N, C-alpha and C positions, 0 to 999 in steps of 0.2 A: 346704682350708678345710673342715671338717667342721661339718655343721649337727648336733644331737643336738635330736629333740622327746621331751619330756617330757610323757605323757597322766597327768593326776590327775582325779579326780572334783571337783568343784565343792562344797566344804563346809567352805570357810572358812579355806585355808590364807592362810599372815599373811604379808607382804613379807618378814619375815626367813625365813621357811621357803624360800618361793623363792627369795630370795637365795643360800641355804644350798645348794639343789638346782644354781643356775646355777655357784657355785662348785665343787661336787662333781665334776660332770660334766664342766666344763672341766677339772680336774685327774686327772681319771680317764684323759681321752684323751694330755693331757700326760704321764704316767705310762707307760702303755702303749704307744700309738703314737708320743710324740716328737713331738705336735700342739704348735704354738705357742698360747698361750691367745689372743693377740689375733687369730688368724685361727680360734675355734673359736668359734660360733654357737649358743646354746640357747633354745630356744623352748617354754614352759609353755603347755601348751592345756589350760583346765578342761573338763570333761565333763559334764552334766549327768547326775544320779543314773538319770534312765528311757531314757539312751542309753546306758548302761555295762551289762555284765552280765559273767556268768564260772558256768563248769560249767551252761551251759546253761539260767541263771536269770538276770534281772534281777539288777543288783547289791544292791540294797534287799530281795530275797525272799532270795538266796542269804545275805546278812548275818544276816536275819530267822532264818533254819535254821541254821545256824551258831552263833547264840547259845544257839537252843532245845536243839541237841545239846550244848554245851561245860558239863562239871559247876560245880556252883558259882551 
């Protein structure tokens, strides 16, 4: 019985997008590990931006710097 946890920032992910994540994760485990979809559980956790970081920076600051550095 696999349990998959997907963590995303809370930024207005739609119910349709969440459904697609659940379907995709379920299919991946079925295809790669032969796990039965009826026994595969997917949990989506939404995390506040203030509680997320990457590359040693809070996520919002990392995005700000990445946007400033990208051309165009």
